[in-house]
FIMI-222050 format. One record per residue (C-alpha): residue number from 0; y, z, x. Coordinates in nm, 2 decimals, padded with zeros to 4 digits, always signed. Example, Ala and Ser with C-alpha at 12.3 -4.5 7.8 and 13.67 -1.06 7.14 Angstrom:
 seq     py     pz     px
   0 -00.45 +00.78 +01.23
   1 -00.11 +00.71 +01.37
end
This chain:
 seq     py     pz     px
   0 +09.93 +08.37 +11.63
   1 +09.76 +08.58 +11.36
   2 +09.39 +08.61 +11.29
   3 +09.27 +08.51 +10.94
   4 +08.92 +08.62 +10.84
   5 +08.68 +08.55 +10.55
   6 +08.31 +08.62 +10.48
   7 +08.07 +08.34 +10.39
   8 +07.73 +08.49 +10.33
   9 +07.46 +08.35 +10.09
  10 +07.46 +08.04 +09.88
  11 +07.73 +08.10 +09.61
  12 +08.03 +07.97 +09.80
  13 +07.95 +07.64 +09.97
  14 +08.14 +07.64 +10.30
  15 +08.22 +07.27 +10.29
  16 +08.43 +07.35 +09.98
  17 +08.54 +07.71 +10.00
  18 +08.59 +07.77 +10.37
  19 +08.74 +07.42 +10.41
  20 +08.98 +07.48 +10.12
  21 +09.08 +07.81 +10.28
  22 +09.16 +07.65 +10.61
  23 +09.36 +07.37 +10.44
  24 +09.55 +07.63 +10.23
  25 +09.64 +07.82 +10.55
  26 +09.74 +07.50 +10.72
  27 +09.97 +07.42 +10.43
  28 +10.10 +07.76 +10.32
  29 +10.13 +07.97 +10.64
  30 +10.43 +07.90 +10.86
  31 +10.30 +08.02 +11.19
  32 +09.99 +07.95 +11.40
  33 +09.66 +08.11 +11.30
  34 +09.30 +08.13 +11.40
  35 +09.04 +08.14 +11.12
  36 +08.72 +08.34 +11.17
  37 +08.42 +08.32 +10.94
  38 +08.17 +08.60 +10.93
  39 +07.86 +08.41 +10.83
  40 +07.48 +08.43 +10.80
  41 +07.45 +08.06 +10.91
  42 +07.64 +07.93 +11.22
  43 +07.52 +07.57 +11.18
  44 +07.72 +07.43 +10.90
  45 +07.81 +07.08 +11.02
  46 +08.17 +07.09 +10.87
  47 +08.27 +07.35 +11.12
  48 +08.27 +07.09 +11.39
  49 +08.58 +06.93 +11.24
  50 +08.79 +07.25 +11.22
  51 +08.91 +07.50 +11.48
  52 +08.71 +07.77 +11.30
  53 +08.55 +08.06 +11.49
  54 +08.21 +08.17 +11.37
  55 +08.05 +08.51 +11.41
  56 +07.71 +08.60 +11.27
  57 +07.67 +08.90 +11.04
  58 +07.49 +09.21 +11.19
  59 +07.13 +09.27 +11.10
  60 +07.16 +09.55 +10.85
  61 +06.86 +09.65 +10.64
  62 +06.90 +09.73 +10.27
  63 +07.23 +09.54 +10.23
  64 +07.20 +09.33 +09.92
  65 +07.57 +09.26 +09.85
  66 +07.77 +09.03 +10.08
  67 +08.09 +09.23 +10.03
  68 +07.95 +09.51 +10.26
  69 +07.97 +09.28 +10.56
  70 +08.35 +09.30 +10.53
  71 +08.31 +09.63 +10.71
  72 +08.21 +09.45 +11.02
  73 +08.55 +09.29 +11.03
  74 +08.69 +09.63 +11.15
  75 +08.46 +09.64 +11.45
  76 +08.59 +09.57 +11.80
  77 +08.30 +09.33 +11.82
  78 +08.51 +09.08 +11.62
  79 +08.75 +09.03 +11.91
  80 +09.06 +09.04 +11.70
  81 +09.37 +09.08 +11.91
  82 +09.64 +09.00 +11.66
  83 +09.73 +09.10 +11.30
  84 +09.44 +09.03 +11.07
  85 +09.48 +08.88 +10.73
  86 +09.17 +08.87 +10.52
  87 +09.09 +08.66 +10.21
  88 +08.79 +08.64 +09.98
  89 +08.67 +08.29 +09.94
  90 +08.73 +08.29 +09.56
  91 +09.10 +08.28 +09.58
  92 +09.34 +07.99 +09.53
  93 +09.66 +07.99 +09.74
  94 +09.95 +07.83 +09.56
  95 +10.25 +07.85 +09.79
  96 +10.38 +08.02 +10.11
  97 +10.21 +08.34 +10.20
  98 +10.43 +08.46 +10.49
  99 +10.54 +08.76 +10.28
 100 +10.19 +08.91 +10.31
 101 +10.26 +08.93 +10.69
 102 +10.63 +09.02 +10.68
 103 +10.61 +09.36 +10.51
 104 +10.51 +09.71 +10.62
 105 +10.37 +09.62 +10.96
 106 +10.25 +09.97 +11.03
 107 +10.05 +10.00 +10.71
 108 +09.71 +09.89 +10.60
 109 +09.79 +09.65 +10.31
 110 +09.56 +09.57 +10.02
 111 +09.57 +09.48 +09.65
 112 +09.56 +09.73 +09.37
 113 +09.25 +09.67 +09.15
 114 +09.32 +09.43 +08.86
 115 +09.24 +09.71 +08.61
 116 +09.61 +09.78 +08.68
 117 +09.67 +09.54 +08.38
 118 +09.53 +09.81 +08.15
 119 +09.61 +10.12 +08.35
 120 +09.93 +10.09 +08.54
 121 +09.85 +10.35 +08.81
 122 +09.48 +10.26 +08.83
 123 +09.39 +10.44 +09.16
 124 +09.14 +10.19 +09.31
 125 +09.21 +09.91 +09.56
 126 +09.08 +09.55 +09.55
 127 +08.97 +09.40 +09.88
 128 +09.02 +09.03 +09.79
 129 +09.32 +09.03 +10.03
 130 +09.38 +09.28 +10.31
 131 +09.60 +09.30 +10.62
 132 +09.57 +09.54 +10.92
 133 +09.63 +09.59 +11.29
 134 +09.28 +09.58 +11.44
 135 +09.30 +09.86 +11.70
 136 +09.46 +10.10 +11.46
 137 +09.18 +10.07 +11.21
 138 +08.87 +10.07 +11.43
 139 +08.83 +10.41 +11.26
 140 +08.71 +10.24 +10.95
 141 +08.43 +10.08 +11.14
 142 +08.34 +10.40 +11.32
 143 +08.31 +10.59 +11.00
 144 +08.10 +10.31 +10.84
 145 +07.88 +10.27 +11.14
 146 +07.80 +10.64 +11.16
 147 +07.75 +10.69 +10.79
 148 +07.63 +10.35 +10.67
 149 +07.32 +10.46 +10.48
 150 +07.50 +10.73 +10.29
 151 +07.80 +10.51 +10.21
 152 +07.58 +10.23 +10.07
 153 +07.42 +10.49 +09.84
 154 +07.74 +10.66 +09.73
 155 +07.97 +10.36 +09.66
 156 +07.93 +10.05 +09.44
 157 +08.11 +09.84 +09.69
 158 +08.35 +09.81 +09.99
 159 +08.66 +09.85 +09.79
 160 +08.55 +10.18 +09.63
 161 +08.47 +10.30 +09.99
 162 +08.80 +10.19 +10.12
 163 +08.98 +10.35 +09.83
 164 +08.82 +10.68 +09.92
 165 +08.87 +10.64 +10.29
 166 +09.25 +10.61 +10.25
 167 +09.28 +10.90 +10.00
 168 +09.34 +11.14 +10.29
 169 +09.58 +10.91 +10.48
 170 +09.94 +10.80 +10.43
 171 +09.91 +10.45 +10.58
 172 +09.77 +10.23 +10.30
 173 +09.99 +10.05 +10.05
 174 +09.94 +09.80 +09.77
 175 +10.13 +09.47 +09.77
 176 +10.35 +09.39 +09.47
 177 +10.13 +09.31 +09.17
 178 +10.27 +08.96 +09.11
 179 +10.20 +08.84 +09.46
 180 +09.83 +08.80 +09.39
 181 +09.70 +08.80 +09.03
 182 +09.38 +08.78 +08.84
 183 +09.30 +08.44 +08.70
 184 +09.10 +08.55 +08.40
 185 +09.30 +08.86 +08.31
 186 +09.66 +08.78 +08.40
 187 +09.70 +08.40 +08.46
 188 +09.47 +08.22 +08.21
 189 +09.67 +08.16 +07.89
 190 +09.93 +08.42 +08.00
 191 +09.67 +08.69 +08.02
 192 +09.45 +08.89 +07.79
 193 +09.62 +09.09 +07.52
 194 +09.38 +09.38 +07.52
 195 +09.15 +09.53 +07.78
 196 +08.82 +09.35 +07.83
 197 +08.64 +09.10 +08.05
 198 +08.79 +08.78 +07.90
 199 +08.44 +08.68 +07.78
 200 +08.36 +08.58 +07.42
 201 +08.12 +08.77 +07.19
 202 +07.82 +08.58 +07.35
 203 +07.93 +08.67 +07.71
 204 +08.07 +08.33 +07.78
 205 +08.41 +08.26 +07.95
 206 +08.68 +08.22 +07.82
 207 +08.72 +08.45 +07.53
 208 +08.85 +08.33 +07.19
 209 +09.21 +08.19 +07.21
 210 +09.35 +08.47 +06.99
 211 +09.27 +08.72 +07.27
 212 +09.53 +08.57 +07.50
 213 +09.91 +08.59 +07.52
 214 +09.97 +08.21 +07.52
 215 +09.80 +07.99 +07.27
 216 +09.95 +07.67 +07.41
 217 +09.95 +07.67 +07.79
 218 +09.62 +07.69 +07.98
 219 +09.78 +07.91 +08.24
 220 +10.11 +08.09 +08.31
 221 +10.20 +08.15 +08.68
 222 +10.49 +08.39 +08.75
 223 +10.74 +08.27 +09.01
 224 +10.64 +08.54 +09.26
 225 +10.26 +08.47 +09.24
 226 +10.13 +08.31 +09.56
 227 +09.76 +08.37 +09.53
 228 +09.53 +08.36 +09.22
 229 +09.21 +08.57 +09.25
 230 +08.89 +08.48 +09.08
 231 +08.69 +08.80 +09.06
 232 +08.35 +08.78 +08.89
 233 +08.31 +08.46 +08.69
 234 +08.43 +08.18 +08.67
 235 +08.45 +08.06 +09.03
 236 +08.77 +07.87 +09.12
 237 +08.64 +07.52 +09.14
 238 +08.44 +07.55 +08.83
 239 +08.77 +07.55 +08.64
 240 +09.04 +07.29 +08.57
 241 +09.29 +07.53 +08.74
 242 +09.09 +07.53 +09.06
 243 +09.03 +07.15 +09.05
 244 +09.40 +07.09 +08.99
 245 +09.49 +07.29 +09.30
 246 +09.23 +07.14 +09.54
 247 +09.41 +07.04 +09.86
 248 +09.32 +06.69 +09.99
 249 +09.14 +06.68 +10.32
 250 +09.33 +06.59 +10.63
end
């Protein structure tokens, strides 16, 4: 059995939709047994009673305004992980089997390359939407964050910038192949943007004008190797036709 983890903090991602869809996706697209753990600021969501989902409350950290920083607690021994850990952000849509995220480079910390790779091939920053690690081997991340939290929060914009720097001096972090998990608004929607940018129109609305995309006909283009579509920033998955089309019926 493997441990799958997510973070559900604040009001943006309703757990009855996002956590439930993650559980259903794992049930459908992961071959082996799993245990889903939710790191949350509210342990009393009623939907949890219908799922074998473990809940752990976030730590009480002052001056933490961004929920992504709570991902650091996932590396703590307090989480009680005893198996391989596979982490997903809640704003992802899993399309098909994800066993490959578990079956490669078992001795390495695995993470995505930041989606600016579309514009800069060797862009040297990681994206923490999907991660995999062996818990005991990477307690060192927690130890460093725990001892230096105040300075880290001041120095870095977010967890993935911190993790990128943490692994600069190590040789045990790799990126998964780019097409395994892709950006919806930069790489999947209408075949992807032609030029660098946010995918917003001149008024800051999504999507941008049709002429800015590769494919003027199809609303999205999914490469054969793509198993996960990541919605970073706006829009959120289930605010789009793509997300609604890929909703998994409850069981």
